[in-house]
C-alpha positions in Angstrom: -10.2 14.8 38.5 -12.4 13.9 41.5 -15.8 15.3 42.0 -16.9 17.5 44.9 -18.9 14.6 46.2 -15.8 12.4 46.6 -13.9 15.1 48.4 -16.4 15.3 51.2 -15.9 13.2 54.4 -18.0 10.1 54.3 -20.7 9.5 57.1 -18.5 6.6 58.5 -15.6 9.0 59.1 -17.8 11.5 60.9 -19.2 8.7 63.1 -15.7 7.6 64.1 -14.7 11.1 65.0 -17.8 11.6 67.2 -17.4 8.3 69.0 -13.7 9.1 69.6 -14.4 12.5 71.1 -17.1 11.1 73.4 -14.9 8.2 74.5 -11.9 10.4 75.3 -14.1 12.9 77.0 -15.4 10.2 79.3 -11.9 8.9 80.1 -10.7 12.5 80.9 -13.7 13.1 83.2 -13.0 9.9 85.1 -9.4 10.7 85.5 -10.3 14.2 86.8 -12.7 12.9 89.5 -10.3 10.1 90.5 -12.7 7.3 89.5 -10.1 5.4 87.4 -6.5 4.3 88.1 -3.5 4.1 85.7 -3.9 0.4 84.9 -7.6 0.8 84.1 -6.8 3.9 82.0 -4.3 1.9 79.8 -6.9 -0.9 79.3 -9.5 1.6 78.2 -7.2 3.3 75.7 -6.1 -0.1 74.2 -9.7 -1.1 73.8 -10.5 2.2 72.1 -7.6 1.8 69.6 -8.7 -1.8 68.7 -12.3 -0.7 68.2 -11.1 2.3 66.1 -8.9 0.1 63.8 -11.8 -2.4 63.3 -14.2 0.5 62.4 -11.6 2.0 59.9 -11.2 -1.4 58.2 -14.9 -1.9 57.8 -15.2 1.7 56.5 -12.5 1.1 53.9 -14.1 -2.1 52.6 -17.5 -0.3 52.2 -15.9 2.6 50.3 -13.9 0.3 47.9 -17.1 -1.6 47.0 -19.1 1.5 46.4 -16.4 3.0 44.1 -15.0 0.0 42.1 -11.8 0.6 39.9 -12.1 0.1 36.1 -11.2 -3.4 35.0 -7.7 -3.9 33.6 -9.0 -4.5 30.1 -10.6 -1.1 30.0 -7.3 0.5 30.9 -5.6 -1.4 28.1 -8.1 -0.4 25.5 -7.7 3.3 26.5 -3.9 2.9 26.1 -3.9 1.3 22.6 -6.2 3.9 21.2 -3.7 6.6 21.8 -1.7 5.6 18.7 -4.8 5.8 16.4 -6.0 9.3 15.8 -8.7 10.0 13.2 -7.9 13.5 12.0 -8.6 14.6 8.5 -6.0 16.8 6.7 -6.3 19.3 3.9 -3.9 18.4 1.2 -2.0 21.1 -0.6 -0.6 18.7 -3.2 -2.0 18.9 -6.7 -1.3 17.0 -9.9 1.2 19.7 -10.9 3.4 18.7 -7.9 3.5 15.0 -9.0 5.7 14.5 -12.1 5.9 11.5 -14.4 2.3 10.1 -13.9 0.5 11.4 -17.0 -1.3 8.1 -17.6 -2.3 7.7 -14.0 -3.7 11.3 -14.0 -6.0 10.5 -16.8 -7.7 7.7 -14.8 -8.1 9.9 -11.7 -9.4 13.0 -13.3 -13.0 11.7 -13.3 -12.7 10.7 -9.6 -11.7 14.3 -8.8 -14.6 15.7 -10.9 -17.0 13.4 -9.1 -15.8 14.7 -5.7 -16.2 18.3 -6.9 -19.5 17.9 -8.7 -21.3 14.8 -7.3 -24.7 16.1 -8.3 -23.8 16.1 -12.0 -23.1 12.4 -11.9 -26.0 11.5 -9.7 -28.4 13.3 -12.0 -27.0 11.3 -15.0 -27.4 8.0 -13.1 -23.6 7.4 -13.0 -22.0 5.3 -10.3 -18.3 5.7 -9.8 -16.1 3.0 -8.1 -16.3 3.0 -4.3 -12.7 1.9 -4.1 -9.6 2.7 -6.1 -6.5 0.5 -5.7 -3.1 1.9 -6.5 -0.7 -0.9 -7.3 3.1 -0.4 -7.7 6.5 -1.0 -6.3 7.7 1.0 -3.2 8.7 4.6 -3.9 6.7 5.3 -7.0 4.5 7.9 -5.3 1.3 6.1 -4.5 0.7 8.2 -1.3 1.6 11.4 -3.1 -0.9 10.6 -5.9 -3.7 10.0 -3.3 -2.9 13.4 -1.7 -2.9 15.0 -5.1 -6.5 13.7 -5.7 -7.6 15.2 -2.4 -5.8 18.4 -3.1 -7.3 18.7 -6.6 -10.8 18.0 -5.3 -10.4 20.1 -2.1 -11.9 17.5 0.2 -10.8 16.1 3.6 -8.1 13.5 3.4 -8.1 10.6 6.0 -4.8 8.9 6.0 -4.2 5.6 7.8 -1.6 2.8 7.4 -3.0 -0.7 7.2 -0.7 -1.8 10.0 -2.4 0.7 12.4 -5.5 -1.5 12.3 -3.7 -4.7 13.3 -3.7 -5.2 17.0 -3.3 -8.2 19.3 -6.6 -7.4 21.1 -9.7 -8.9 19.3 -12.2 -6.3 18.2 -9.9 -3.3 18.2 -9.1 -3.3 14.5 -12.8 -3.7 13.5 -13.7 -0.8 15.9 -11.0 1.4 14.3 -12.3 0.7 10.8 -15.8 1.5 11.9 -14.8 4.8 13.5 -12.8 5.8 10.4 -15.6 5.3 8.0 -18.1 7.0 10.3 -15.9 10.1 10.5 -15.4 10.1 6.8 -19.2 9.9 6.1 -19.8 12.8 8.5 -17.4 15.0 6.5 -18.3 13.8 3.0 -17.3 14.4 0.3 -14.0 13.0 1.5 -11.2 10.5 0.8 -10.1 7.6 2.9 -6.5 6.5 2.0 -5.3 3.2 3.4 -1.6 2.6 2.8 -0.2 -0.9 2.8 -3.7 -2.3 2.7 -2.3 -5.8 2.4 -1.6 -5.6 6.1 -5.3 -6.1 6.8 -6.5 -7.4 3.4 -4.5 -10.6 3.0 -6.3 -13.6 1.6 -8.0 -15.6 4.3 -6.9 -19.2 4.6 -5.1 -21.8 6.8 -3.0 -19.2 8.6 -6.0 -18.2 10.7 -5.9 -14.9 12.7 -9.2 -14.0 14.3 -8.3 -10.3 14.8 -7.1 -9.8 11.2 -10.2 -11.6 9.8 -12.5 -9.5 12.0 -10.8 -6.3 10.8 -11.0 -7.4 7.1 -14.7 -8.4 7.5 -15.4 -5.0 9.0 -13.7 -3.3 6.1 -15.8 -5.3 3.6 -18.9 -4.5 5.5 -18.2 -0.7 5.6 -17.4 -0.7 1.8 -20.8 -2.4 1.2 -22.5 0.0 3.6 -22.3 3.3 1.8 -23.8 4.2 -1.5 -21.7 5.1 -4.6 -23.2 8.6 -4.4 -22.3 9.2 -0.8 -19.2 11.2 -1.6 -16.7 8.9 0.1 -13.9 7.4 -2.0 -11.6 4.8 -0.6 -8.1 4.7 -2.0 -5.9 1.7 -1.1 -2.2 1.3 -1.9 -0.2 -1.9 -2.2 2.8 -3.4 -3.9 1.5 -7.0 -3.3 -1.8 -7.2 -5.0 -1.4 -11.0 -5.3 -1.8 -11.3 -1.5 -5.1 -9.5 -1.3 -8.3 -11.4 -0.5 -10.6 -11.9 -3.6 -13.5 -10.3 -1.7 -11.7 -7.0 -1.7 -11.1 -7.1 -5.5 -14.6 -8.0 -6.6 -16.9 -5.4 -8.2 -18.4 -2.9 -5.7 -15.3 -2.6 -3.6 -11.8 -2.1 -5.0 -12.9 -2.7 -8.5 -10.7 -0.1 -10.2 -7.0 -0.8 -10.2 -4.4 1.7 -11.3 -0.9 0.5 -11.9 1.8 3.0 -10.9 5.0 1.7 -12.6 8.6 2.7 -12.3 9.1 5.9 -14.3 10.3 5.7 -17.9 12.9 8.0 -19.5 10.5 10.8 -20.1 9.0 10.5 -16.7 12.4 10.5 -15.0 13.2 13.7 -16.8 10.1 15.4 -15.4 10.8 14.1 -11.9 14.4 15.3 -12.0 13.3 18.8 -13.2 10.9 19.0 -10.2 13.6 18.1 -7.7 16.2 20.4 -9.3 13.8 23.3 -9.7 15.4 25.6 -7.0 18.9 24.2 -7.2 21.9 25.5 -9.3 22.4 22.8 -11.9 24.5 22.8 -15.0 24.7 19.9 -17.4 22.6 17.6 -19.6 19.7 16.3 -17.6 18.9 13.7 -20.2 22.2 12.0 -19.5 21.3 11.6 -15.8 17.8 10.3 -16.7 19.4 7.7 -19.0 21.7 6.4 -16.3 18.9 6.0 -13.7 16.9 3.2 -15.3 15.0 1.4 -12.6 15.0 4.3 -10.2 11.7 5.2 -8.5 10.5 8.7 -7.8 11.7 8.5 -4.2 15.1 7.2 -5.4 15.5 10.1 -7.8 14.7 12.5 -5.0 17.4 10.9 -2.9 19.8 11.0 -5.8 19.3 14.7 -6.3 19.7 15.4 -2.6 22.9 13.4 -2.4 24.4 15.0 -5.5 23.6 18.5 -4.0 25.4 17.5 -0.7 28.4 16.2 -2.7 28.7 19.5 -4.7 28.5 21.5 -1.5 31.2 19.4 0.2 33.4 20.0 -2.9 32.9 23.8 -2.5 31.2 24.1 -5.9 28.8 26.9 -6.8 26.6 24.6 -8.9 25.7 20.9 -9.3 26.8 19.0 -12.4 26.7 15.5 -13.9 29.9 14.4 -12.1 28.1 14.9 -8.7 25.3 12.5 -9.8 27.8 9.9 -11.0 29.8 10.2 -7.8 26.8 9.4 -5.5 24.8 7.0 -7.7 26.3 3.9 -6.1 25.7 5.4 -2.6 22.0 5.7 -3.3 21.9 2.2 -4.7 23.8 0.4 -2.0 23.1 2.8 1.0 19.3 2.3 0.9 18.2 -0.8 -0.9 19.6 -2.5 -4.0 17.7 -0.9 -6.9 17.3 -2.6 -10.2 19.5 -0.7 -12.6 21.0 -1.7 -15.9 24.3 -1.1 -17.7 24.2 0.1 -21.4 24.7 -3.5 -22.6 21.9 -4.8 -20.3 19.6 -2.0 -21.6 20.3 -3.1 -25.2 19.5 -6.8 -24.3 16.3 -5.9 -22.5 15.1 -3.5 -25.2 15.5 -6.1 -27.9 13.9 -8.8 -25.7 10.9 -6.6 -25.1 10.7 -5.4 -28.7 10.5 -9.0 -30.0 7.8 -9.8 -27.4 5.8 -6.7 -28.5 6.0 -7.6 -32.3 5.1 -11.2 -31.8 2.2 -10.3 -29.4 0.8 -7.8 -32.0 1.2 -10.4 -34.8 -0.6 -13.1 -32.9 -3.3 -10.8 -31.5 -2.3 -11.1 -27.8 -3.7 -7.8 -26.5 -1.7 -5.3 -24.6 -1.6 -1.5 -24.1 2.1 -0.9 -23.7 5.4 -2.6 -23.0 8.2 -0.9 -21.2 11.8 -1.7 -20.7 11.1 -3.5 -17.4 7.4 -4.6 -17.6 4.8 -6.1 -19.8 1.1 -5.0 -19.9 -0.6 -8.0 -21.4 -4.3 -7.9 -20.6 -5.7 -11.0 -18.8 -9.2 -11.7 -20.0 -11.6 -13.3 -17.6 -13.0 -16.0 -19.9 -14.6 -19.3 -18.9 -13.7 -21.0 -22.2 -10.2 -20.5 -23.8 -9.1 -22.2 -27.0 -5.9 -24.1 -27.6 -4.8 -21.5 -30.1 -5.2 -18.7 -27.6 -3.1 -20.5 -25.0 -0.3 -21.5 -27.5 -0.2 -17.9 -28.7 0.5 -16.8 -25.1 3.2 -19.4 -24.8 4.7 -18.0 -28.0 4.8 -14.5 -26.6 6.5 -15.8 -23.4 9.2 -17.4 -25.6 9.6 -14.5 -28.0 12.1 -12.5 -26.1 14.4 -15.4 -25.7 14.2 -16.1 -29.4 14.9 -12.5 -30.5 17.9 -12.0 -28.1 19.4 -15.4 -29.1 19.1 -14.6 -32.9 20.4 -11.0 -32.4 23.3 -11.5 -30.0 24.0 -15.2 -30.7 23.9 -15.8 -26.9 21.5 -16.9 -24.2 20.9 -14.7 -21.2 19.3 -15.2 -17.7 16.7 -12.5 -18.0 14.2 -14.9 -19.7 13.8 -17.1 -16.6 10.4 -15.8 -15.5 8.9 -16.0 -19.0 10.2 -19.5 -19.5 8.6 -20.6 -16.2 5.3 -19.1 -17.3 5.5 -20.9 -20.6 6.3 -24.2 -19.0 3.5 -23.8 -16.4 0.9 -22.9 -19.1 2.0 -25.8 -21.3 1.7 -28.2 -18.4 -1.7 -26.9 -17.5 -2.9 -27.4 -21.1 -1.8 -31.0 -21.0 -2.7 -32.1 -17.5 -5.8 -29.9 -16.7 -7.3 -29.1 -20.1 -6.5 -32.4 -22.0 -5.1 -30.4 -25.0 -2.3 -32.8 -25.8 -2.3 -35.6 -28.3 -4.2 -37.8 -25.9 -6.1 -37.5 -22.6 -3.3 -39.2 -20.8 -0.9 -36.4 -19.9 2.8 -36.8 -20.4 5.9 -34.7 -20.2 6.6 -35.4 -23.8 3.4 -33.6 -24.8 4.4 -30.6 -22.7 7.8 -30.5 -24.5 6.1 -30.8 -27.9 3.8 -27.8 -27.2 6.9 -25.7 -26.2 8.9 -26.8 -29.2 6.1 -26.0 -31.6 5.6 -22.6 -30.1 9.3 -21.9 -30.1 9.6 -22.7 -33.8 6.5 -20.6 -34.6 8.2 -17.6 -32.9 11.5 -18.2 -34.9 9.5 -18.0 -38.1 7.6 -14.8 -37.1 10.9 -13.1 -35.9 12.8 -13.9 -39.1 9.9 -12.7 -41.2 9.5 -9.4 -39.2 13.1 -8.7 -38.2 13.0 -5.2 -39.7 9.9 -4.4 -37.6 11.6 -5.8 -34.4 14.6 -3.5 -35.1 12.4 -0.4 -35.4 10.5 -1.2 -32.2 13.9 -1.9 -30.5 15.1 1.6 -31.4 11.9 3.1 -30.0 12.3 1.3 -26.7 16.0 2.2 -26.5 15.0 5.9 -27.0 11.8 6.1 -24.9 11.9 2.9 -22.7 8.3 2.3 -23.7 6.3 1.3 -26.7 2.5 1.4 -27.2 0.4 -1.0 -29.3 -0.5 2.0 -31.6 3.2 2.6 -32.2 3.8 -0.9 -33.4 0.8 -0.8 -35.7 2.1 2.4 -37.3 5.6 0.8 -37.8 3.9 -2.3 -39.3 1.9 -0.1 -41.8 5.0 1.8 -42.7 7.0 -1.4 -43.5 4.4 -3.6 -45.0 2.5 -0.8 -46.7 
């Protein structure tokens, strides 16, 4: 909108009009008195037009200089900010709306309590983490969990995707990070949730990107710039924690990591009940849960929806197990190939993991739980590690291969990742740590370490086969076993 001042005629325009009126008036007066002929009249008019054009050009140049247009870069900046809106939302999601995350809830309860009662923690001198990192594969509900934290605490929720900070214009990403944190501080207590944080938090190195580095540096600065008691919690989500810059993971930033894994059997039952809550279902829900090993929460939601559509197309009055079996392959292939297992594969994996769990407990390799599809061995940050500790780790990596080969009299391909870890660690022991028979590293020494560890596992397995069988049954039934479960089984068998 133009101002009233700009709508007024400029002094130059008024001057031109006055001169024009006087000039034409003079010509008309001379014509009326007969003092000028036709040829002279034409010359006068032509001269007047030329003078008028010159005056108009000069006037236009003066006006353009007095009212300069904004430079192109300013117009670009205004355009790219249209897709970045900092607007807090009020989350209506609570922990009751998120099924299958009982262990995750336990770690987040104190965060919720801090946001609700910050004074209680400040008075006691307690500092909670500034940043919480949710780590897990796609579709396990990391965004939903963050919304549940905000909903439970009743605080503003600022959601941004990491990719929204990445721009081709240098300085834009850093400005967006700064604006986001300023707004969150103004509305504290609040939660900032950055999804796909690896988009801006990738490790800095040879693949230099000035804009990405400037954005990451601004994020690090902002997280250092507010106090633990300010009431702002930053929650990040990623499925690629190995790509994140070390500076993000150090104490004082994202120093609390919560792993959100694919749901186990019990968790899948809870998730299916949530999605079937208002739908007419008849059948054994546990059967469906057992056939969906490897499904994420999002995949289960899609499965329920597809089964409902299938039942409706068939003209049924209710959904049953046959509808789920009919659409299972559609969910697997139609979206993205999910990691699912046949009954035989589940048996092999269960025995593989059971053997690893028993050998780890026997050798003192610490872990909290082992599931059908994932280990949870704790990595200790120690400067000095003994040869025995390292060989025990190698033994655990080889344990699953030993157990499955002894049980099924066959070798299977699922051991390839553990075998690689075992070989890499043995090579590091010989070449980097000098833990072979001599200081001159050789492939023969690497092979000797692996053979000794393999034989050690064979002896442990054969001595504790009954224990492995009991843990195997537990994993087949629950798809998860905790360290405490193994200790109870050990006490029961060994007395």
